[in-house]
C-alpha positions in Angstrom: -0.1 0.0 0.0 2.5 2.6 1.0 4.7 1.6 -1.9 1.8 2.5 -4.1 1.8 6.2 -3.0 2.5 8.8 -5.5 4.9 11.7 -5.0 3.0 14.9 -4.2 4.2 18.3 -5.4 5.7 20.3 -2.6 4.0 23.2 -1.0 4.8 26.4 -3.4 6.3 28.3 -0.5 8.4 25.6 0.9 9.6 25.1 -2.6 10.7 28.6 -2.8 12.3 28.3 0.7 14.4 25.4 -0.5 15.4 27.0 -3.6 16.6 30.0 -1.6 18.7 27.9 0.6 20.2 26.1 -2.4 21.3 29.2 -4.2 25.1 29.8 -3.5 24.9 33.7 -4.2 26.0 35.5 -1.2 23.7 38.7 -2.2 20.5 36.8 -2.5 17.4 38.3 -1.0 14.7 36.1 0.7 11.1 38.0 0.4 9.3 34.7 0.3 9.2 33.2 4.0 6.8 35.0 6.1 8.7 36.1 9.2 9.6 39.5 10.6 13.2 40.5 10.1 14.9 43.5 11.9 17.4 45.9 10.4 20.1 43.2 10.7 18.0 40.4 8.9 17.4 38.4 12.1 14.2 37.3 13.7 15.0 37.9 17.4 13.1 36.6 20.4 11.3 39.5 21.9 12.8 40.6 25.2 9.4 40.4 27.1 8.9 36.8 25.8 12.5 35.8 26.8 11.9 37.2 30.3 8.6 35.2 30.5 10.5 32.0 29.2 13.2 32.4 31.9 10.3 32.9 34.6 8.7 29.7 33.4 12.1 27.7 33.8 12.5 29.0 37.2 8.9 28.4 38.5 7.3 25.6 36.4 7.2 22.5 38.6 5.5 20.0 36.2 5.2 19.2 32.6 1.8 17.3 33.1 -0.9 18.0 30.6 -2.6 21.4 30.9 -6.0 19.8 29.9 -8.2 19.2 26.9 -9.1 22.9 26.5 -5.6 24.1 27.0 -4.3 26.9 29.2 -7.5 28.4 30.3 -5.8 31.6 31.6 -3.9 32.0 28.3 -7.3 31.7 26.4 -8.9 34.4 28.6 -6.1 36.9 28.2 -5.5 36.3 24.4 -9.4 36.4 24.0 -9.6 39.8 25.7 -6.6 41.1 23.8 -8.6 40.2 20.5 -12.3 40.8 21.5 -12.3 43.1 24.7 -15.3 42.5 26.7 -16.9 40.3 24.1 -14.6 37.6 24.9 -16.8 36.3 27.7 -19.4 35.2 25.3 -16.9 32.9 23.3 -16.2 29.2 23.5 -12.5 28.7 23.3 -10.0 26.0 22.9 -6.2 26.2 22.6 -4.9 24.9 19.2 -1.6 24.0 17.4 -0.8 27.3 16.0 -3.2 29.5 14.1 -3.3 26.8 11.2 -4.5 24.2 13.8 -7.2 26.7 14.9 -8.4 27.1 11.4 -8.6 23.4 10.9 -10.4 22.9 14.2 -13.0 25.6 13.2 -13.6 24.1 9.7 -14.1 20.6 11.2 -16.6 22.1 13.7 -18.5 23.6 10.8 -18.8 20.6 9.0 -19.9 18.7 12.1 -22.6 21.4 12.3 -23.8 20.7 8.8 -21.8 23.3 6.6 -20.8 22.1 3.2 -19.3 25.2 1.6 -16.7 28.0 2.5 -16.7 31.2 0.6 -13.0 32.3 0.3 -12.2 35.9 -0.9 -9.2 35.5 -3.2 -6.4 36.1 -3.5 -6.0 34.6 0.0 -3.3 32.9 2.0 -2.1 29.8 -0.1 -2.7 27.4 2.7 -6.4 28.2 3.2 -7.7 26.1 0.3 -5.6 23.3 1.5 -7.1 23.4 4.9 -10.6 23.8 3.6 -10.2 20.6 1.3 -8.6 18.7 4.2 -11.8 19.5 6.4 -13.7 18.0 3.4 -15.5 21.2 2.7 -16.2 22.8 -0.8 -14.3 26.0 -1.6 -16.1 28.8 -3.4 -13.7 31.5 -4.4 -15.0 35.0 -4.4 -12.7 37.6 -6.3 -12.2 40.8 -4.1 -8.9 42.5 -5.1 -7.6 43.9 -8.1 -3.8 43.2 -8.1 -2.9 45.4 -11.2 -4.7 48.5 -9.5 -3.8 47.4 -5.9 -7.3 48.0 -4.7 -10.3 46.1 -2.9 -13.3 45.6 -5.2 -16.1 45.7 -2.7 -18.7 45.3 -5.4 -17.3 42.0 -6.6 -17.0 40.7 -3.1 -20.5 41.5 -2.1 -21.7 40.1 -5.5 -20.1 36.8 -4.6 -21.2 36.6 -1.0 -24.9 37.4 -2.3 -24.8 33.9 -4.0 -24.2 32.3 -0.6 -26.6 29.4 0.4 -27.8 29.2 3.9 -25.3 27.7 6.4 -22.3 28.6 4.2 -19.2 30.1 6.1 -17.1 32.9 4.8 -13.4 33.0 5.6 -12.1 36.5 6.2 -8.7 37.9 7.3 -9.1 40.3 10.3 -6.1 42.5 9.5 -2.9 42.7 7.8 -4.0 40.6 4.9 -1.8 37.9 3.6 -0.8 38.1 0.8 -2.1 41.5 -0.1 -1.6 43.9 2.8 -5.1 45.3 1.8 -7.2 45.5 4.9 -11.0 45.9 4.9 -12.2 49.4 5.9 -15.1 50.1 8.4 -17.6 50.4 5.6 -16.5 46.9 4.0 -17.0 45.4 7.5 -20.6 46.9 7.9 -21.4 45.7 4.4 -20.2 42.2 5.1 -22.0 42.2 8.3 -25.2 43.1 6.7 -24.5 40.4 4.0 -23.9 37.8 6.6 -27.3 38.4 8.3 -29.1 38.6 5.0 -27.8 35.3 3.6 -27.5 33.3 6.8 -23.6 33.2 6.6 -21.3 32.2 9.4 -18.1 34.5 9.5 -14.8 32.7 10.1 -12.1 35.2 10.8 -8.3 34.4 10.5 -6.6 36.9 13.1 -2.8 36.2 12.6 -1.2 39.8 12.8 -3.0 41.7 15.4 -0.6 44.8 16.1 1.3 44.7 12.9 -1.1 47.0 11.1 -2.1 50.1 12.9 -2.0 49.1 16.5 -3.4 46.3 18.8 -6.8 47.9 19.2 -7.0 49.7 15.8 -6.4 46.3 14.0 -9.3 44.5 15.3 -11.9 47.4 15.2 -13.5 46.2 12.2 -13.6 42.5 13.1 -15.2 43.5 16.5 -17.8 45.4 14.7 -18.8 42.6 12.7 -18.7 40.0 15.5 -21.0 42.4 17.6 -23.6 42.1 14.7 -23.7 38.4 13.8 -25.2 35.6 16.1 -22.6 32.9 15.3 -18.9 33.3 14.2 -15.5 31.7 14.5 -12.1 33.4 14.9 -8.8 31.4 14.7 -6.1 33.5 16.4 -2.3 33.1 16.2 0.5 34.2 18.5 3.3 33.6 16.0 3.8 36.9 14.7 3.0 39.5 17.5 4.8 37.5 20.1 7.6 36.2 17.8 6.7 32.5 18.8 6.8 31.1 15.3 8.0 27.5 16.2 6.0 27.3 19.4 2.8 26.9 17.6 0.6 29.3 19.6 -2.9 29.4 18.6 -6.5 29.4 19.7 -9.8 28.9 18.3 -13.0 31.2 19.7 -16.5 30.5 18.8 -19.4 32.7 19.2 -22.6 31.0 19.7 -26.0 31.4 21.6 -25.7 30.7 25.2 -27.8 27.5 24.9 -25.5 26.0 22.2 -22.1 26.7 23.9 -21.7 23.4 25.7 -22.3 21.4 22.6 -19.8 23.6 20.6 -17.3 23.1 23.5 -17.9 19.3 23.5 -17.4 19.0 19.7 -14.2 21.0 19.9 -12.9 18.8 22.5 -13.7 15.6 20.5 -12.3 16.9 17.4 -9.0 17.9 19.1 -8.8 14.8 21.0 -8.8 12.7 17.7 -6.1 14.8 16.1 -3.5 15.7 18.7 -5.1 14.8 22.1 -3.7 17.7 24.3 -2.4 20.9 23.3 1.3 22.2 23.6 1.8 24.4 26.5 5.2 26.3 26.5 4.4 29.1 24.0 0.9 29.6 25.4 2.5 29.8 29.0 4.9 32.5 27.7 2.1 34.5 26.2 0.2 34.2 29.5 3.0 35.4 31.4 3.5 38.5 29.2 -0.2 39.3 29.0 -0.9 38.7 32.8 2.1 40.7 34.1 1.6 44.6 33.7 5.4 45.5 33.3 5.9 42.5 30.9 2.8 43.4 28.9 4.0 47.1 28.6 7.4 46.1 27.4 5.8 43.6 24.9 3.6 46.3 23.5 6.6 48.6 23.2 8.6 45.9 21.3 5.5 45.3 19.0 5.2 49.2 18.4 8.9 49.1 17.3 8.2 46.3 14.9 5.2 47.9 13.4 7.1 51.2 13.0 9.9 49.3 11.3 7.5 47.7 8.7 5.7 51.1 8.2 9.1 52.6 7.4 10.0 50.0 4.9 6.8 50.5 3.2 7.2 54.3 3.0 10.7 53.7 1.6 9.2 51.4 -1.0 6.4 53.7 -1.9 8.8 56.4 -2.6 10.4 54.4 -5.5 9.2 54.6 -9.3 9.2 51.3 -10.9 7.6 51.7 -14.3 3.9 50.7 -14.3 3.9 49.1 -10.7 1.8 51.5 -8.5 4.5 51.5 -5.8 3.0 54.6 -4.0 0.0 52.3 -2.8 2.4 50.0 -0.7 2.5 52.7 2.0 -1.2 52.7 2.4 -1.2 48.7 2.9 -0.7 47.1 6.3 1.2 44.4 7.8 4.1 42.1 6.4 2.9 41.5 2.9 2.1 43.0 -0.4 1.4 41.3 -3.7 3.0 42.9 -6.9 1.6 42.9 -10.4 4.3 40.8 -11.8 4.0 38.0 -14.4 5.5 34.5 -13.9 8.3 35.3 -16.3 9.2 38.4 -14.3 9.2 36.5 -11.1 11.5 33.8 -12.6 13.7 36.6 -14.0 13.9 38.2 -10.6 15.0 34.7 -9.0 17.2 33.6 -11.6 19.1 36.8 -12.8 19.0 38.7 -9.6 18.7 36.3 -6.7 15.6 37.8 -5.4 13.1 35.3 -4.2 9.2 35.7 -3.7 6.3 33.3 -4.0 5.0 32.4 -7.4 2.1 34.7 -6.9 4.5 37.7 -6.5 3.9 38.2 -2.8 6.8 39.8 -1.1 7.5 39.8 2.7 7.9 43.6 3.1 8.8 42.8 6.9 11.8 40.9 5.6 13.2 43.5 3.3 16.5 45.0 4.8 17.4 48.6 4.2 20.7 47.5 3.1 18.9 45.4 0.2 16.3 48.1 -0.8 18.3 49.7 -3.6 19.3 46.4 -5.2 15.6 45.0 -5.0 14.2 48.2 -6.6 16.9 48.1 -9.3 16.1 44.5 -10.1 12.2 45.4 -10.2 13.0 48.2 -12.7 15.1 45.7 -14.9 12.3 43.2 -15.2 9.2 45.4 -15.0 
């Protein structure tokens, strides 16, 4: 049986990562992998997180399981960070990263009877794979014009209007990956109305809180939608804003009527039990220590503010450049780590092969990974191929 398996194509992003590693050129530039890098090109451990980790080493007296739901205090603090006072009305469970939270939520939707997920595209390349793995049908809804670098609300609402009762719609809460194009307040209001009108269940992917305009500002639109709809799911990741990429820090939050919350919690526990049994604790415990301690929380917020400022400065520097027909000036208005450039596959290959500049096959660039020292060469390469 195993001998009959076919070799599957590698994940497109993982393929680019491997190609970059295999490239012997010393001046190659990696804009593919989605991690924040400082001015030196490093992805440092945040000082507040490092302090929290040291505290755990000194004070933890057991490594036994934290329980099926996970670290309850972590879930409370992370929920309050994302939703404010609304958090008390959500069922929560710790997950294996934000990706694990997405899978848990999609499995829960399938158990509840959902058959389809509307996916505004372009979207994170792993979203379709997770939807398929959960045995749900993906319905793509175009919503962004890459050439003009703008959200097309009419196309988005037209696609949503074709929804069937019980469909879910997967939305990114802020700092869109791969576009950097965030929904504005009027977009969220229109989507809330559409969800109510068509019986849609919103599923929000919140992976970059604090990387756009601020911790509160980045979730204002999502909170407005969540206040309006009776049911919703939110996958939250702590990978980016706490720098805990490898620790797989995530959680799923479910908004449901009070009478349905026990059933939602029991179904989530059963789904998790069959997949990984008990959640990991170390990363979540670090986040709990940071958010639960006023001085550490303030230090973390200051570090996050500095990361956001660095990303904004990089965006502003790119926006000042002129590269033929590419609307570079719009990069400054986008949010978070990523932007997608209007480049053809031939131009992307030319950048990689002739200039040693790596981005995804869809021309997503990790703005947060571009060093100031590499800016001029990157722009020069763009001008050579665009």
